[in-house]
VEXRO-526794 format. One line per 4 residues: for each residue x negated, y, z negated of C-alpha. Coordinates in nm, 4 decimals. Layout:
N
X Y Z; ... .
This chain:
572
0.0987 -0.2364 -0.3558; -0.0773 -0.0836 -0.0693; -0.4366 -0.2141 -0.0294; -0.7428 -0.0023 -0.0469 .
-0.8175 -0.0928 0.3068; -0.4743 0.0185 0.4308; -0.5182 0.3530 0.2751; -0.8700 0.4013 0.3872 .
-0.7834 0.3137 0.7401; -0.4553 0.5008 0.7553; -0.6275 0.8117 0.6500; -0.9567 0.7385 0.8392 .
-1.1539 0.7490 0.5029; -1.5223 0.6967 0.5207; -1.6295 0.3686 0.6557; -1.8757 0.3762 0.3810 .
-1.5762 0.3414 0.1419; -1.4329 0.0663 0.3593; -1.7516 -0.1329 0.3345; -1.7433 -0.1041 -0.0321 .
-1.3746 -0.2074 -0.0681; -1.4285 -0.5969 -0.1251; -1.7243 -0.5134 -0.3410; -1.5136 -0.2387 -0.5105 .
-1.3020 -0.4919 -0.5003; -1.5434 -0.7255 -0.6667; -1.7849 -0.5057 -0.8197; -1.7719 -0.6119 -1.1815 .
-1.6283 -0.3183 -1.3692; -1.5421 -0.5417 -1.6434; -1.8047 -0.8088 -1.6502; -1.7133 -1.0940 -1.8402 .
-1.8977 -1.4031 -1.9654; -1.6120 -1.5042 -2.2336; -1.4321 -1.8469 -2.1761; -1.1089 -1.7974 -1.9792 .
-0.8074 -1.8363 -2.2064; -0.5720 -2.1073 -2.1273; -0.3447 -1.9957 -1.8310; 0.0287 -1.9994 -1.8354 .
0.1804 -2.3247 -1.7610; 0.3026 -2.3280 -1.3975; 0.6709 -2.3478 -1.3420; 0.8384 -2.5462 -1.0662 .
0.8297 -2.4410 -0.7194; 1.1992 -2.4242 -0.6869; 1.4877 -2.2729 -0.9031; 1.8578 -2.3097 -0.8557 .
2.0085 -1.9710 -0.8494; 2.2553 -1.8771 -1.1263; 2.5012 -1.5854 -1.1673; 2.3466 -1.2831 -1.2727 .
2.4964 -1.0518 -1.5613; 2.4794 -0.7224 -1.7067; 2.1921 -0.7842 -1.9441; 1.8400 -0.7890 -1.8107 .
1.7013 -1.1348 -1.8803; 1.4316 -1.3652 -1.7920; 1.6790 -1.5932 -1.6322; 1.8402 -1.3253 -1.4082 .
1.4954 -1.1994 -1.3033; 1.3939 -1.5701 -1.2340; 1.6960 -1.6160 -1.0103; 1.6525 -1.3092 -0.8112 .
1.2783 -1.3262 -0.7509; 1.2899 -1.7127 -0.6491; 1.5600 -1.5966 -0.3903; 1.3627 -1.2806 -0.2712 .
1.0092 -1.4313 -0.2501; 1.1150 -1.7683 -0.1032; 0.9252 -1.8867 0.1913; 1.2422 -1.8067 0.4150 .
1.1465 -1.4329 0.3933; 0.8136 -1.5201 0.5700; 0.6233 -1.2800 0.3515; 0.8705 -0.9887 0.4297 .
0.6178 -0.7885 0.6384; 0.7577 -0.4559 0.7508; 0.9745 -0.4679 1.0499; 1.0032 -0.8360 1.0842 .
1.2949 -1.0741 1.0687; 1.1579 -1.1932 0.7267; 1.1679 -0.8393 0.5980; 1.5190 -0.8045 0.7320 .
1.6460 -1.1078 0.5320; 1.5048 -0.9668 0.2135; 1.6918 -0.6312 0.2801; 2.0178 -0.8183 0.3443 .
2.0033 -0.9989 0.0135; 1.9490 -0.6624 -0.1763; 2.2241 -0.4809 0.0283; 2.4515 -0.7812 -0.0426 .
2.3938 -0.7306 -0.4170; 2.4548 -0.3522 -0.4069; 2.7716 -0.3974 -0.2250; 2.8707 -0.6570 -0.4978 .
2.7696 -0.4137 -0.7791; 3.0030 -0.1503 -0.6195; 2.7155 0.1241 -0.5905; 2.7835 0.4142 -0.3701 .
2.5690 0.3911 -0.0285; 2.3595 0.6871 0.0330; 2.1963 0.5657 0.3501; 2.3007 0.6725 0.7070 .
2.6679 0.6671 0.8085; 2.7902 0.5472 0.4861; 2.5672 0.2490 0.4823; 2.3103 0.1545 0.2196 .
2.0392 0.1802 0.5052; 1.8226 0.4894 0.5772; 1.6570 0.4295 0.9180; 1.2969 0.4881 0.8956 .
1.1709 0.5066 1.2714; 0.8498 0.3085 1.2644; 0.6615 0.2488 1.5717; 0.4041 -0.0235 1.6600 .
0.0925 0.1552 1.7961; -0.2073 0.0023 1.9160; -0.4771 -0.0575 2.1928; -0.4795 -0.3165 2.4666 .
-0.6870 -0.6354 2.3136; -0.8732 -0.7076 2.6477; -1.0551 -0.4110 2.8255; -1.3639 -0.3210 2.9898 .
-1.6107 -0.0269 2.9274; -1.9061 0.1097 3.0747; -2.1548 0.4180 3.0627; -2.3220 0.5317 3.3833 .
-2.2164 0.2128 3.5458; -2.3835 0.0070 3.2744; -2.1378 -0.2462 3.1353; -2.0627 -0.2378 2.7497 .
-1.9109 -0.5048 2.5558; -1.5571 -0.4517 2.4332; -1.4973 -0.4774 2.0542; -1.8958 -0.4575 2.0111 .
-2.0268 -0.1629 2.1802; -1.7090 0.0018 2.1771; -1.4499 -0.0468 1.9199; -1.1344 0.1687 1.9537 .
-0.9979 0.2880 1.6211; -0.6341 0.3022 1.5278; -0.4792 0.6196 1.6795; -0.4371 0.9214 1.4552 .
-0.2074 1.2028 1.5332; -0.0090 1.2092 1.8677; -0.0528 0.9992 2.1761; -0.4326 0.9318 2.2444 .
-0.5676 1.0670 2.5779; -0.7098 0.8458 2.8144; -1.1124 0.8245 2.7800; -1.1715 0.6767 3.1262 .
-1.3774 0.9091 3.3272; -1.4754 1.1478 3.0555; -1.8313 1.2709 3.0731; -2.0108 1.2392 2.7356 .
-2.1523 1.5240 2.5320; -2.3369 1.4819 2.2094; -2.2029 1.7346 1.9339; -2.4127 1.6197 1.6249 .
-2.2398 1.6041 1.2908; -1.9075 1.7293 1.2412; -2.0513 2.0663 1.0785; -2.2631 2.0946 1.3833 .
-1.9598 2.0361 1.6201; -1.7693 2.3243 1.4390; -2.0068 2.5541 1.5897; -1.9706 2.4662 1.9460 .
-1.7362 2.6305 2.1860; -1.4248 2.4492 2.3203; -1.5719 2.4798 2.6774; -1.8331 2.2316 2.5648 .
-1.5969 1.9777 2.4165; -1.2694 2.0060 2.6148; -1.1866 1.6950 2.8234; -1.5128 1.5230 2.7342 .
-1.6143 1.2033 2.5354; -1.7478 1.3652 2.2169; -2.0224 1.1656 2.0485; -2.0337 1.2362 1.6895 .
-2.3097 1.1297 1.4385; -2.1343 1.0095 1.1504; -2.3547 0.8099 0.9067; -2.1230 0.8452 0.6281 .
-1.8375 0.6588 0.8068; -1.5030 0.7709 0.9777; -1.4777 1.0835 0.8116; -1.2433 1.2914 1.0201 .
-1.1465 1.6487 0.9703; -0.7933 1.7666 1.0459; -0.8038 1.7918 1.4299; -0.5694 2.1202 1.4372 .
-0.8637 2.3015 1.2652; -1.1469 2.1256 1.4607; -1.2897 2.2064 1.8066; -1.2824 1.8472 1.8570 .
-0.9162 1.8662 1.9011; -0.9710 1.9185 2.2788; -1.1868 1.6248 2.3477; -1.0567 1.3531 2.5508 .
-1.2079 1.1022 2.3028; -1.4211 1.1101 1.9889; -1.6962 0.8380 1.9664; -1.8424 0.7894 1.6136 .
-2.1931 0.6634 1.5772; -2.2106 0.5093 1.2333; -2.4802 0.4276 0.9913; -2.3789 0.0718 0.9533 .
-2.1751 -0.1897 1.1551; -1.7965 -0.2161 1.0948; -1.7285 -0.5002 0.8524; -1.5800 -0.8107 1.0167 .
-1.2783 -0.8050 0.7981; -1.1811 -0.4689 0.9175; -1.2372 -0.5441 1.2785; -0.9390 -0.7629 1.2939 .
-0.7504 -0.4836 1.1532; -0.8691 -0.2506 1.4518; -0.7512 -0.5076 1.6813; -0.3882 -0.5568 1.5851 .
-0.1243 -0.2947 1.6694; -0.0314 -0.1203 1.3399; 0.3163 -0.0099 1.2110; 0.3311 0.3579 1.1415 .
0.5630 0.6588 1.1386; 0.5780 0.8479 1.4633; 0.2912 1.1068 1.4007; 0.2971 1.4633 1.4150 .
0.0534 1.5764 1.6906; -0.2648 1.7257 1.5822; -0.3035 1.8885 1.9194; -0.0686 2.0661 2.1633 .
0.1225 1.8521 2.4111; 0.1823 1.5718 2.1572; -0.1685 1.4438 2.2585; -0.4738 1.3921 2.0622 .
-0.8439 1.2476 2.1281; -0.8803 0.8596 2.1497; -1.0920 0.7512 1.8784; -1.4015 0.4953 1.9283 .
-1.6981 0.3703 1.7454; -1.9878 0.3427 1.9591; -2.2970 0.1189 1.9182; -2.6564 0.2177 1.9616 .
-2.6478 0.0412 2.2885; -2.3576 0.2524 2.3809; -2.5443 0.5673 2.3029; -2.8576 0.4741 2.4919 .
-2.6289 0.3813 2.7970; -2.4737 0.7221 2.7767; -2.7586 0.9382 2.7275; -3.0633 0.7202 2.7939 .
-3.2181 0.7445 2.4570; -3.1535 0.6981 2.0897; -2.9353 0.9311 1.8974; -3.2061 1.0607 1.6798 .
-3.3565 1.2034 2.0012; -3.0586 1.3855 2.1104; -2.9739 1.7845 2.0814; -2.6605 1.9202 2.0103 .
-2.4702 2.0081 2.3243; -2.6659 1.7633 2.5428; -2.4734 1.6166 2.8269; -2.4567 1.2379 2.9042 .
-2.3050 1.0051 3.1707; -1.9640 0.9316 3.2734; -1.7800 0.6584 3.0482; -1.5314 0.4333 3.2136 .
-1.2883 0.2200 3.0626; -0.9732 0.0089 3.1147; -0.8673 0.0591 2.7585; -0.4830 0.1207 2.7364 .
-0.2693 0.2528 2.4575; 0.0884 0.1336 2.3872; 0.3608 0.2451 2.1496; 0.6854 0.0491 2.0920 .
0.9861 0.1141 1.8373; 0.9567 -0.1048 1.5259; 1.2486 0.0457 1.3147; 1.2766 -0.0447 0.9422 .
1.4950 0.0769 0.6636; 1.4926 0.2133 0.3183; 1.7792 0.0924 0.1112; 1.9518 0.3847 -0.0910 .
2.2242 0.3425 -0.3345; 2.3672 0.5781 -0.5970; 2.5155 0.5648 -0.9582; 2.6975 0.8695 -1.0077 .
2.6445 1.0357 -1.3395; 2.9006 1.0708 -1.6245; 2.8505 1.4474 -1.6991; 3.0242 1.6849 -1.4918 .
2.7140 1.9278 -1.4753; 2.4282 1.7063 -1.4999; 2.5503 1.4431 -1.2345; 2.4289 1.6847 -0.9797 .
2.0762 1.5972 -1.1020; 1.9147 1.2791 -1.0153; 1.6817 1.0073 -1.1606; 1.5054 0.8217 -0.8695 .
1.4110 0.4537 -0.9602; 1.2236 0.2708 -0.6915; 0.9952 -0.0305 -0.5594; 0.9077 -0.1633 -0.2244 .
1.0756 -0.4390 -0.0416; 0.8132 -0.5336 0.2028; 0.5019 -0.7364 0.1564; 0.2196 -0.8581 0.4112 .
0.3837 -1.1412 0.6114; 0.1818 -1.4590 0.6682; -0.1466 -1.5873 0.8121; -0.2032 -1.7549 1.1379 .
-0.4058 -2.0426 0.9782; -0.2597 -2.2136 0.6574; -0.5054 -2.2760 0.3683; -0.4871 -2.5359 0.0727 .
-0.2750 -2.3576 -0.1818; -0.3899 -2.5243 -0.4895; -0.7364 -2.5070 -0.4116; -0.7045 -2.1205 -0.3261 .
-0.5255 -2.0668 -0.6461; -0.7953 -2.2590 -0.8483; -1.0688 -2.0351 -0.6808; -0.9124 -1.7142 -0.7170 .
-0.8165 -1.7620 -1.0821; -1.2052 -1.8344 -1.1580; -1.3252 -1.5845 -0.9267; -1.0960 -1.3084 -1.0827 .
-1.2050 -1.3957 -1.4323; -1.5580 -1.3592 -1.3419; -1.5165 -1.0395 -1.1319; -1.2938 -0.8339 -1.3407 .
-1.1509 -0.6382 -1.0640; -0.9772 -0.7008 -0.7318; -1.2148 -0.7038 -0.4517; -1.1374 -0.9747 -0.2106 .
-1.3013 -1.1665 -0.4856; -1.6591 -1.2377 -0.4776; -1.8186 -1.5936 -0.3957; -1.8417 -1.8214 -0.6822 .
-2.1883 -1.9625 -0.7949; -2.2246 -2.3284 -0.8442; -2.1153 -2.3084 -1.2243; -1.7981 -2.1414 -1.0838 .
-1.7333 -2.3972 -0.8286; -1.7897 -2.6716 -1.0726; -1.5097 -2.5045 -1.2935; -1.2754 -2.5044 -0.9803 .
-1.3163 -2.8688 -0.8920; -1.1843 -3.0440 -1.1857; -0.8642 -2.8072 -1.1759; -0.7958 -2.9049 -0.8228 .
-0.8591 -3.2629 -0.8728; -0.5965 -3.2668 -1.1753; -0.3480 -3.1086 -0.9624; -0.4088 -3.3665 -0.6745 .
-0.3152 -3.6326 -0.9278; 0.0141 -3.4515 -0.9717; 0.0962 -3.3783 -0.5971; -0.0488 -3.3803 -0.2454 .
-0.2312 -3.1025 -0.0887; 0.0002 -2.8238 0.0094; -0.0985 -2.6169 0.3478; 0.0295 -2.2683 0.2903 .
0.0232 -1.9582 0.5050; 0.2986 -1.7326 0.3590; 0.2033 -1.4474 0.1244; 0.5259 -1.4299 -0.0805 .
0.4670 -1.1276 -0.2601; 0.6488 -1.2603 -0.5782; 0.4618 -0.9884 -0.7912; 0.3803 -0.7494 -0.5173 .
0.6446 -0.6342 -0.5052; 0.9047 -0.8706 -0.5490; 0.8868 -0.8353 -0.9061; 0.9400 -0.4405 -0.8761 .
1.2286 -0.4789 -0.6208; 1.4183 -0.7295 -0.8474; 1.3638 -0.5031 -1.1562; 1.5090 -0.2212 -0.9760 .
1.8114 -0.4444 -0.8868; 1.8498 -0.5750 -1.2477; 1.8418 -0.2211 -1.3779; 2.0972 -0.1270 -1.1377 .
2.3296 -0.4249 -1.2323; 2.2805 -0.3245 -1.6040; 2.3684 0.0279 -1.5701; 2.6473 -0.0445 -1.3053 .
2.8147 -0.2582 -1.5871; 2.7410 -0.0569 -1.8852; 3.0351 0.1113 -2.0460; 2.8688 0.4300 -2.0995 .
2.7273 0.5487 -1.7720; 2.4074 0.7988 -1.7820; 2.4754 1.1548 -1.7685; 2.2590 1.2236 -1.4722 .
2.2985 1.0236 -1.1513; 2.0708 0.7478 -1.0815; 1.9366 0.7062 -0.7069; 1.8002 0.3561 -0.6449 .
1.5803 0.3173 -0.3618; 1.3894 0.0137 -0.2122; 1.1168 0.1647 0.0217; 1.0032 -0.0040 0.3288 .
0.6369 0.0056 0.4760; 0.4750 0.0602 0.1371; 0.2121 -0.1827 0.2471; 0.1610 -0.0115 0.5653 .
0.0462 0.3262 0.3883; 0.3703 0.4181 0.1824; 0.5669 0.4908 0.4829; 0.9211 0.4554 0.3724 .
0.8388 0.6659 0.0638; 0.6835 0.9393 0.2864; 0.9944 0.9408 0.4914; 1.2749 0.9596 0.2481 .
1.0675 1.2320 0.0536; 1.1051 1.4443 0.3625; 1.4551 1.3293 0.4473; 1.6333 1.2927 0.1038 .
1.9953 1.2165 0.1006; 2.0314 1.4598 -0.2007; 1.8489 1.8004 -0.2460; 1.4966 1.7148 -0.3368 .
1.4967 1.9926 -0.6075; 1.7740 1.8162 -0.7792; 1.5502 1.4827 -0.8209; 1.4260 1.5594 -1.1888 .
1.1940 1.2510 -1.2010; 1.0846 0.9327 -1.0215; 1.0242 0.5993 -1.1913; 0.8289 0.3547 -0.9791 .
0.7802 -0.0215 -1.0207; 0.5200 -0.1963 -0.8403; 0.3832 -0.5303 -0.9639; 0.4971 -0.6072 -1.3316 .
0.5486 -0.9846 -1.3295; 0.2153 -1.0641 -1.4449; -0.0055 -0.9125 -1.7041; -0.1587 -1.1794 -1.9561 .
-0.4986 -1.2055 -2.0747; -0.6052 -1.3793 -1.7584; -0.4623 -1.1347 -1.5297; -0.5616 -0.8439 -1.7076 .
-0.8975 -0.8994 -1.8644; -0.8568 -0.8918 -2.2663; -0.6009 -0.6369 -2.2596; -0.3049 -0.8366 -2.1284 .
-0.0354 -0.9696 -2.3576; 0.3433 -1.0095 -2.3856; 0.4056 -0.6281 -2.4100; 0.1441 -0.5126 -2.1697 .
0.1969 -0.2746 -1.8871; 0.0025 0.0039 -1.7369; 0.1421 0.3618 -1.7013; 0.0329 0.6105 -1.4447 .
0.1360 0.9712 -1.3525; 0.3523 1.0364 -1.6643; 0.1656 1.3559 -1.7477; 0.0153 1.4465 -1.4059 .
0.2934 1.6825 -1.3505; 0.4963 1.6923 -1.6664; 0.3532 1.6631 -2.0111; 0.7132 1.6440 -2.1338 .
0.7774 1.3136 -1.9214; 0.4830 1.1582 -2.0858; 0.5593 1.2689 -2.4291; 0.9082 1.1423 -2.3839 .
0.7978 0.7879 -2.2858; 0.5496 0.7725 -2.5746; 0.8218 0.8796 -2.8348; 1.0863 0.6272 -2.6993 .
0.8216 0.3725 -2.7074; 0.7268 0.4550 -3.0683; 1.0761 0.3933 -3.1723; 1.0834 0.0349 -3.0389 .
1.0951 -0.2301 -3.3099; 0.8060 -0.3885 -3.0839; 0.6203 -0.1088 -2.8945; 0.5154 -0.1941 -2.5488 .
0.1267 -0.1739 -2.4942; 0.1198 0.1099 -2.2564; -0.2418 0.1227 -2.1036; -0.3265 0.4630 -1.9564 .
-0.6799 0.3498 -1.8115; -0.5517 0.3119 -1.4495; -0.4497 0.6756 -1.4583; -0.7890 0.8237 -1.5399 .
-0.9051 1.0706 -1.2809; -1.1448 0.9256 -1.0231; -1.0610 0.5577 -1.1081; -1.2353 0.3443 -0.8456 .
-0.9377 0.1550 -0.7543; -0.7205 0.4718 -0.6980; -0.4077 0.3029 -0.8068; -0.2267 0.6421 -0.8307 .
-0.2389 0.6975 -0.4632; -0.1657 0.3496 -0.3593; 0.2218 0.3312 -0.4385; 0.5370 0.4948 -0.3459 .
0.5725 0.7372 -0.6468; 0.2868 0.9518 -0.4831; 0.5324 1.0964 -0.2080; 0.7573 1.2088 -0.4810 .
0.4698 1.3602 -0.6794; 0.3357 1.5542 -0.3776; 0.6568 1.7544 -0.3612; 0.6406 1.8439 -0.7360 .
0.8656 1.5668 -0.8695; 0.7354 1.4225 -1.2188; 0.6797 1.0497 -1.1787; 0.6108 0.7360 -1.3926 .
0.4581 0.4445 -1.2412; 0.4595 0.1164 -1.4265; 0.2182 -0.1399 -1.3032; 0.0444 -0.4453 -1.4781 .
-0.2625 -0.4417 -1.2642; -0.3705 -0.6492 -0.9705; -0.4965 -1.0031 -1.0280; -0.6567 -1.3138 -0.8477 .
-0.3239 -1.3680 -0.6437; -0.2983 -1.0259 -0.5074; -0.1930 -1.0189 -0.1384; -0.2799 -1.3910 -0.1371 .
-0.0499 -1.6875 -0.0491; -0.0695 -1.7800 -0.4277; 0.1440 -1.4783 -0.5273; 0.4620 -1.7093 -0.5664 .
0.7488 -1.6960 -0.8098; 0.6415 -2.0030 -1.0104; 0.3361 -1.8022 -1.1562; 0.5346 -1.5058 -1.2742 .
0.5513 -1.4486 -1.6704; 0.9268 -1.4093 -1.6786; 0.9583 -1.3336 -2.0475; 0.6962 -1.0609 -2.0265 .
0.8638 -0.9497 -1.7086; 1.1938 -0.9235 -1.8532; 1.0408 -0.7214 -2.1578; 0.9139 -0.4515 -1.9415 .
1.2015 -0.4287 -1.7319; 1.4218 -0.3605 -2.0268; 1.1622 -0.0905 -2.1391; 1.1819 0.0768 -1.7941 .
1.5478 0.0689 -1.8098; 1.5289 0.2554 -2.1395; 1.3007 0.5030 -1.9909; 1.5294 0.5763 -1.7007 .
1.8250 0.6387 -1.9565; 1.5792 0.8431 -2.1586; 1.5429 1.0860 -1.8608; 1.8902 1.0488 -1.7540 .
2.0380 1.1634 -2.0855; 1.7644 1.3954 -2.2170; 1.6127 1.7462 -2.1184; 1.5038 1.7817 -1.7751 .
1.1109 1.7133 -1.7572; 0.9391 2.0357 -1.7227; 0.6675 2.0767 -1.4597; 0.3775 2.2519 -1.6534 .
0.0858 2.1067 -1.4476; -0.0282 2.2484 -1.1135; 0.1531 2.0955 -0.8065; -0.0037 1.9184 -0.5278 .
-0.0483 2.0492 -0.1858; 0.2454 1.8221 -0.0236; 0.0296 1.8206 0.3038; -0.3041 1.7520 0.1496 .
-0.4808 1.4409 0.0637; -0.3984 1.2380 -0.2471; -0.6857 1.2295 -0.4996; -0.6848 1.0210 -0.8344 .
């Protein structure tokens, strides 16, 4: 699942939001003083693979996930050799199952032409000849929209807030370094509608410093889709954050003393932008429907194949695992997890000591992504095998998609939603699976259990789809504990906007997103296969399979809710 940080940075959301993310991260949404339940027993680190069959079983899911989330995949970061190994495993299984390729040129692969975009790590900068510190006084922001213009040699102009800048003529801004007062953060309007679109660069002066955890993100080149230019000629302003020292060097005074339209000194810099191809692939497979009419309609089922890769420096796996579990239980919501107090640290130490008696310390740098989203990807593969081997095929066709680049901002889903291998209007619903391998009472405070799963989006476009899922569940001998809390409008974790289903929903396709919640191992090196609850995982996967069949064989879900603006922002 895409992190709040990635979505916020990808959209240049307010830095105020970014600053809160690890505390939104860890703000105790569900404060808890209860004793932690006894965690599940840890499984072995290795598992001998076995042949999988038609039935969706805990054993089959275990076999698949231990392969897909193995250290050899190196965390499956988008556009890396490790991710490619993961794609090859899925691709080989699709060929074995005899599913129809629906990618490019008769293959299972749909090219997603990603690029790696970024700024030079080392650069110099000055204002009116006064040196400024790179990455302190001048912080380049990940590019947005087209190729950034060169900021070197641009003369500064203070444009006030964005509302004040909107009243200025283009002649004041064009080709200049537009200095914006933005105490609420990096909130940038669509440049196509802004006079700032003609600036050489836009320099934000923020109310608070950039948190260190985001500075590293700014420094690294980012994988992205080739962006539609917001300004003519395929160019857009370079984006910078300017310190108070930088403002003073440009204008000779503090920002609060400036008047809108006031001219400043010349900005000089060796800052350079580079962009290189970083292609990746969605995997797309088709199970044709059995009904001669309904087979021209499709139920899309998807997960994401990528994760977040590996760290430069290894950490002690067992120590981090014990810390994360305790911090998660006390926090109640993902947040980068808050520091533990003395009592919490005292709880962690005996757990680590007990593990040390069983095994030596294990340095670990790989974020395996067993739950995120190995669990979803392998659930989709198990459902594909189940339906491919079933004697009675679904009436509608099933479109299986493994999206790439979800962790980079839902990139693969965005691409396929705009380059569908079938008619977009013929897709009657999309079922998204992202993180369903956990979900007990430790992972999901108080609510979790053997039949627990969160469900999002099922009534946001189609009341009929949500009703169908509830009806199907009510008929089960052991109903699933469906939790709709994550789907609440304005939920602080914004989960509805953070996984691939959104790019189907924005085009008016009803969606159902199954998700058992984040946990202490989310985006950590401790998200490994031995911590997955396989009986629970199998229960939820079987239920999702029943939902897919219910949509495939039942009436088409009617869209009776307002459709989204496909080019607008996602708001939960």
